[in-house]
C-alpha positions in Angstrom: 14.5 -4.6 -26.9 15.7 -6.5 -23.8 17.5 -9.7 -24.6 15.6 -12.8 -23.6 16.8 -14.8 -20.6 18.5 -18.2 -21.3 15.4 -20.0 -19.8 13.2 -18.7 -22.6 12.5 -21.1 -25.5 14.4 -20.1 -28.6 13.0 -18.8 -31.8 14.1 -21.0 -34.7 14.6 -19.7 -38.2 14.9 -22.1 -41.1 16.1 -20.9 -44.5 13.9 -22.7 -47.1 15.0 -20.7 -50.1 17.1 -17.8 -51.4 20.2 -19.2 -49.8 23.2 -18.8 -52.1 20.6 -18.1 -54.9 18.3 -15.2 -55.8 15.1 -17.3 -56.0 12.7 -19.2 -53.8 12.6 -16.8 -50.8 11.0 -18.7 -47.9 11.9 -18.4 -44.2 10.2 -20.5 -41.5 9.9 -18.9 -38.0 9.0 -21.3 -35.1 8.5 -20.4 -31.5 6.9 -22.8 -29.0 3.8 -24.1 -30.9 3.6 -21.1 -33.3 5.1 -21.0 -36.7 4.8 -18.7 -39.7 6.5 -18.0 -43.0 8.2 -14.9 -44.3 7.6 -15.0 -48.1 6.7 -18.2 -50.0 8.6 -17.8 -53.3 9.1 -20.1 -56.3 12.5 -21.3 -57.3 13.4 -20.3 -60.9 16.4 -20.9 -63.1 18.2 -24.2 -63.7 16.6 -27.6 -63.3 18.2 -28.3 -60.0 16.6 -25.2 -58.5 13.2 -25.8 -60.1 13.1 -29.4 -58.7 13.1 -27.9 -55.2 9.5 -26.6 -55.9 8.4 -30.2 -56.0 10.1 -31.4 -52.8 8.1 -32.3 -49.8 7.7 -29.3 -47.5 9.8 -29.9 -44.4 7.0 -29.3 -41.9 3.2 -29.9 -41.9 1.9 -26.9 -43.7 -1.5 -27.1 -42.0 0.3 -26.2 -38.8 1.8 -23.0 -40.2 -0.2 -20.1 -38.7 0.4 -17.4 -41.3 2.5 -16.1 -44.1 3.9 -12.5 -44.4 4.9 -11.2 -47.8 7.6 -8.6 -48.4 6.4 -8.0 -52.0 4.6 -9.5 -54.9 7.4 -10.9 -57.2 7.0 -14.6 -58.0 10.3 -15.5 -56.3 8.6 -14.3 -53.1 5.0 -15.3 -53.6 4.9 -18.0 -56.3 4.9 -21.0 -53.9 1.7 -19.9 -52.2 -0.7 -22.0 -54.4 1.5 -25.0 -53.8 1.4 -24.3 -50.0 -2.4 -24.1 -50.2 -2.5 -27.3 -52.2 -0.7 -29.1 -49.3 -3.1 -27.9 -46.7 -2.2 -24.3 -45.6 -5.3 -22.3 -44.6 -3.9 -19.4 -42.6 -3.9 -15.7 -43.5 -1.4 -14.2 -45.9 -0.5 -10.7 -44.7 0.8 -8.0 -47.0 0.3 -4.4 -48.1 -2.6 -3.4 -50.3 -0.5 -2.9 -53.4 1.2 -6.2 -52.8 -2.2 -7.9 -52.6 -3.4 -6.3 -55.8 -0.2 -7.3 -57.7 -0.1 -10.8 -56.2 -3.6 -11.5 -57.6 -2.2 -10.8 -61.1 1.0 -12.7 -60.7 -0.3 -15.9 -59.1 -3.0 -16.4 -61.7 -0.5 -15.9 -64.4 2.0 -18.3 -62.7 -0.7 -21.0 -62.3 -1.6 -20.6 -66.0 2.1 -21.1 -66.9 2.2 -24.2 -64.7 -0.8 -25.7 -66.5 0.7 -24.8 -69.9 4.0 -26.5 -69.0 2.1 -29.6 -68.0 0.2 -29.7 -71.3 3.4 -29.3 -73.2 5.1 -32.1 -71.2 2.1 -34.3 -72.2 2.5 -33.5 -75.9 6.2 -34.0 -75.7 6.0 -37.2 -73.6 8.7 -35.7 -71.3 6.9 -36.3 -67.9 7.0 -39.4 -65.8 3.4 -38.6 -64.9 0.5 -39.5 -67.2 -1.1 -37.1 -67.5 1.6 -34.6 -66.6 0.9 -32.7 -63.4 1.3 -29.0 -63.0 3.1 -27.8 -59.9 -0.3 -26.2 -59.0 -3.5 -25.2 -60.7 -5.5 -22.0 -61.3 -7.9 -23.3 -58.6 -5.0 -23.6 -56.1 -4.0 -20.0 -56.9 -7.6 -18.8 -56.4 -7.7 -20.4 -53.0 -4.4 -18.8 -52.1 -5.8 -15.4 -53.2 -8.8 -15.8 -50.9 -6.4 -15.8 -47.9 -4.7 -12.4 -48.7 -5.1 -10.1 -45.8 -4.1 -6.4 -46.1 -2.2 -4.8 -43.3 -1.0 -1.2 -43.0 2.6 -0.1 -43.6 4.3 1.8 -40.8 2.3 0.4 -37.9 2.5 -2.9 -36.0 0.0 -5.7 -36.7 -0.5 -8.8 -34.6 0.0 -11.9 -36.9 -0.5 -14.6 -34.3 -0.8 -14.4 -30.4 2.5 -12.9 -29.3 3.8 -12.2 -32.8 3.8 -8.6 -34.2 5.0 -7.3 -37.5 5.8 -3.7 -38.7 6.3 -3.3 -42.5 8.3 -0.2 -43.7 9.0 1.0 -47.3 11.6 -1.0 -49.1 11.5 0.7 -52.5 12.1 -2.0 -55.2 8.5 -2.3 -56.5 5.1 -0.9 -55.6 4.0 -2.2 -52.2 7.4 -3.7 -51.3 8.4 -3.7 -47.6 11.1 -4.6 -45.1 9.8 -6.3 -42.0 10.5 -5.8 -38.3 9.0 -8.8 -36.3 8.7 -9.3 -32.5 8.3 -12.9 -31.4 9.2 -14.7 -28.2 11.0 -11.6 -26.7 13.2 -11.3 -29.8 13.3 -8.9 -32.7 13.8 -10.3 -36.2 14.3 -8.1 -39.2 13.9 -9.0 -42.8 15.2 -6.6 -45.5 13.1 -8.1 -48.3 14.4 -6.8 -51.7 15.9 -3.4 -51.1 15.3 -0.8 -53.8 17.3 2.1 -55.1 17.6 5.6 -53.8 16.4 8.6 -55.8 14.7 6.6 -58.5 11.4 7.4 -60.4 8.0 6.5 -59.0 8.9 5.1 -55.6 10.1 6.7 -52.3 13.5 5.8 -50.9 13.8 2.6 -48.8 13.4 3.0 -45.0 15.7 1.6 -42.3 14.6 -0.8 -39.6 15.0 -0.9 -35.8 17.6 -3.6 -35.5 17.5 -6.4 -33.0 18.5 -10.0 -32.5 18.6 -11.1 -36.2 18.8 -9.4 -39.6 18.1 -11.4 -42.7 19.5 -9.3 -45.6 19.5 -9.6 -49.3 22.7 -9.3 -51.4 21.7 -9.4 -55.1 24.2 -6.7 -56.2 26.6 -6.9 -53.3 29.6 -7.2 -55.7 29.0 -4.0 -57.7 27.6 -0.5 -57.7 25.2 0.7 -60.4 26.8 3.4 -62.6 26.3 7.0 -61.4 24.5 7.9 -64.6 21.1 9.4 -65.2 18.8 6.5 -66.3 16.9 8.8 -68.6 20.1 9.9 -70.3 21.1 6.2 -70.8 17.7 5.3 -72.1 17.8 8.2 -74.5 21.2 7.2 -75.7 20.2 3.6 -76.5 17.0 4.6 -78.3 18.6 7.3 -80.3 21.5 5.1 -81.3 19.1 2.6 -82.7 17.1 5.0 -84.8 19.4 5.0 -87.8 19.2 1.2 -88.0 15.3 1.4 -88.2 15.0 -1.7 -86.2 13.1 -2.4 -82.9 14.5 -1.7 -79.5 13.4 -4.7 -77.4 13.2 -4.7 -73.6 12.9 -8.0 -71.9 11.4 -6.5 -68.8 9.6 -7.8 -65.7 5.9 -7.0 -66.2 5.9 -5.6 -62.7 8.2 -2.8 -61.8 10.7 -2.5 -64.7 8.1 -2.0 -67.3 6.5 0.9 -65.4 9.9 2.5 -64.9 10.7 2.3 -68.6 7.4 3.8 -69.5 7.8 6.6 -66.9 11.2 7.5 -68.3 10.1 7.4 -72.0 7.0 9.5 -71.3 9.1 12.1 -69.4 11.7 12.3 -72.3 8.8 12.8 -74.7 7.2 15.5 -72.5 10.5 17.4 -72.3 10.9 17.2 -76.1 14.1 15.2 -75.9 12.7 12.1 -77.7 10.4 12.0 -80.7 7.2 10.0 -80.1 7.8 6.4 -81.2 5.4 3.5 -81.2 5.8 1.8 -77.9 4.2 -1.7 -77.6 3.8 -3.2 -74.1 3.3 -6.8 -75.1 2.2 -8.3 -71.8 -1.3 -8.6 -70.4 0.3 -8.8 -67.0 2.2 -5.6 -67.5 -1.0 -3.9 -68.6 -2.8 -5.1 -65.5 0.1 -4.2 -63.3 0.2 -0.6 -64.7 -3.5 -0.3 -63.7 -2.6 -1.4 -60.2 0.1 1.3 -60.1 -2.4 4.0 -61.0 -4.7 2.8 -58.3 -2.2 2.9 -55.4 -1.0 6.5 -55.3 -0.2 6.3 -51.6 3.0 4.3 -52.6 4.3 7.1 -55.0 7.0 9.6 -54.4 6.4 13.3 -54.6 7.5 13.7 -58.3 5.1 11.0 -59.4 2.2 12.6 -57.5 3.1 16.0 -59.1 2.7 14.4 -62.6 -0.6 13.0 -61.6 -1.7 16.3 -60.2 -0.9 18.0 -63.5 -3.3 15.5 -65.1 -0.5 13.6 -66.9 -0.5 9.8 -67.2 3.1 9.3 -66.1 3.1 5.6 -67.3 2.0 6.2 -70.9 3.8 7.7 -73.9 1.9 9.4 -76.7 2.0 6.2 -78.8 1.8 3.5 -76.2 -0.2 0.4 -77.0 -0.9 -2.3 -74.5 -1.2 -5.7 -76.2 -3.4 -8.0 -74.3 -4.5 -10.5 -76.9 -2.4 -12.9 -79.0 -3.7 -11.1 -82.1 -2.5 -7.8 -80.9 0.9 -9.3 -80.1 1.2 -10.9 -83.6 0.3 -7.5 -85.2 3.5 -6.0 -83.9 5.3 -8.0 -86.6 3.6 -5.9 -89.2 5.1 -2.7 -87.9 8.2 -1.3 -89.6 10.6 1.5 -88.7 11.9 2.5 -85.3 9.7 1.2 -82.5 10.0 0.0 -78.9 8.8 -3.4 -77.7 8.6 -4.1 -73.9 7.7 -7.7 -73.2 8.0 -10.2 -70.3 9.7 -12.2 -68.9 12.6 -10.1 -67.6 15.0 -13.1 -67.5 13.7 -14.5 -70.8 12.5 -17.6 -69.1 9.2 -17.6 -70.8 6.4 -15.4 -72.1 5.9 -13.4 -75.3 9.5 -12.0 -75.2 10.6 -15.4 -76.6 8.8 -14.9 -79.8 10.3 -11.4 -80.3 13.8 -12.5 -79.5 13.6 -15.6 -81.8 12.7 -13.3 -84.6 15.1 -10.4 -83.9 18.2 -11.7 -82.2 19.7 -12.8 -85.5 19.2 -9.3 -86.9 22.0 -6.7 -86.4 19.5 -3.9 -86.9 17.7 -4.8 -83.6 18.7 -3.7 -80.1 18.0 -5.8 -77.0 18.2 -3.9 -73.7 18.4 -5.6 -70.3 17.3 -3.5 -67.3 17.0 -6.1 -64.6 19.0 -8.8 -62.9 19.7 -11.9 -64.9 20.0 -15.1 -62.8 22.7 -17.6 -63.6 21.7 -20.1 -66.3 18.8 -18.1 -67.6 18.4 -17.2 -71.3 18.7 -13.6 -70.3 22.1 -14.1 -68.8 23.2 -16.1 -71.9 22.1 -13.3 -74.2 23.5 -10.6 -72.0 26.9 -12.3 -72.1 26.9 -12.0 -75.9 27.2 -15.7 -76.5 27.1 -16.9 -80.1 23.6 -18.3 -79.8 20.8 -19.2 -77.3 18.2 -22.0 -77.3 14.6 -20.8 -77.8 11.7 -23.2 -78.5 14.2 -26.1 -78.9 16.4 -24.4 -81.6 19.6 -22.4 -81.3 19.1 -18.8 -82.3 22.2 -16.8 -83.3 22.8 -13.6 -81.4 23.7 -10.8 -83.8 21.5 -8.0 -82.4 23.1 -5.1 -80.4 23.0 -6.1 -76.7 22.8 -3.3 -74.1 22.5 -3.4 -70.3 21.2 -0.4 -68.4 21.9 -1.3 -64.8 20.9 2.3 -63.7 17.3 1.1 -64.2 17.7 -1.8 -61.9 15.2 -2.2 -59.1 17.8 -3.7 -56.7 20.1 -1.7 -54.5 23.8 -1.8 -55.5 26.7 -2.4 -53.1 26.9 1.1 -51.7 23.1 1.3 -51.4 22.9 -2.0 -49.5 25.4 -0.5 -47.0 23.5 2.8 -46.9 20.3 0.8 -46.0 22.1 -1.2 -43.3 23.4 2.0 -41.7 20.1 3.7 -41.9 18.6 1.4 -39.3 18.5 2.0 -35.6 21.1 0.1 -33.6 23.0 -3.0 -34.7 21.8 -6.5 -35.1 23.3 -9.2 -32.9 23.5 -11.5 -35.9 23.1 -11.3 -39.7 22.3 -14.0 -42.2 22.9 -13.0 -45.8 20.4 -14.3 -48.4 19.0 -13.6 -51.9 22.3 -13.6 -53.8 24.5 -15.9 -55.8 27.4 -17.5 -53.7 29.9 -14.7 -54.6 27.5 -12.0 -53.6 26.4 -13.5 -50.3 30.0 -14.1 -49.3 31.0 -10.5 -50.2 28.2 -8.8 -48.3 28.8 -10.9 -45.2 32.5 -10.0 -45.3 31.7 -6.3 -45.9 29.3 -6.2 -43.0 31.9 -7.8 -40.7 34.8 -5.6 -41.8 33.0 -2.2 -42.2 30.3 -2.4 -39.6 31.7 -5.0 -37.2 28.5 -7.1 -37.5 28.4 -10.9 -37.0 27.4 -11.8 -40.5 27.5 -15.0 -42.5 25.7 -16.4 -45.6 22.6 -18.6 -45.0 22.8 -22.2 -46.2 19.8 -24.0 -47.8 17.7 -25.7 -45.1 19.9 -24.3 -42.4 18.2 -23.8 -39.0 19.5 -21.3 -36.5 18.2 -20.4 -33.0 17.9 -16.9 -31.8 
């Protein structure tokens, strides 16, 4: 792309989230009288981060023309109902699978916001009377009405003079990286970059680089082990069998749950693992698995082969999806070796809290982490093998076996991030590093400078740059 002349009005990019943290992805793009957002994510984690969700939006949201989503995870979509509540009425562009999954996640998020407000009322811990949710189910419904599906691999006009081309990012079903043309500039957004050679999803695709690259850095400080995730999973499950306790996976309902099920089902089909009771204790995970089955165009060749052989690749012989509270409670009556997969992945809420409160004190139980654990989350505390962790207001001792299978992570490791950067066409004039803790953003920026010669630096919260 030809560089714009100095007389052209600049394109402004403001980093409203995911700057020196892994949550709250939001990037505001402004050119002349047009403005749009890349992602509209919710801040999660410690109180300081969560309070940002309540802050006044820095611009009049009614003047924002559109939102483009990279993928459906709440840290990229969970602010949408809040945005609508404040007056946003434009289209929300995304792939079909992202739209299907966002419908599930936003309604669940709104339900949780309302539940938290009711709890604050009962506890008298809110300065509002009655306590106010961040947003309501009605706000989420209005946001969902604005979802507009666009194709992957082809350019779409978002606004007059603004075009976007989404390409495969791996990570989860429907996830994309974005190449955007606006005001004579080319802006690239990596979104969350997935792994190479993993089950279910095709490899991430590179972008045609231009004036700016905004790149994630979640695992910029480490590589995932070069081990077979199925072998690791088999080792952990078999090691637990002689203890006759449960193997508990705190897993994101979207993405990690389906990968675990895929690997378990494959191990069973190959006769390497005896059929065990597998409880997927998450209505959202059950609904998300349905979405996976309904979007085969996002699968890799191996997944399509399994479907062609009339296998259900996301279900073991003894899988039970627990949608109701009664079905969830009934898991407590089961004895012997069994597998429980339950959300949330960072143990910030959901049914997993009940399972962990019961089983963390028991040395016969095994707790397995397969996804990133943000700083300050219960998941990070348990993963660190601390003495105890606070659940439902009480300190629960940690005596269960704790395992981490980073080979099942949905995020690219250090070498894979570099592989993705090199897979693009050309070199960006400038790089801003996002979606990582401070150490990770600094490391990736330094690596891009030293190994690729790119002009890279971490983005700061509320920083505005001109391109």
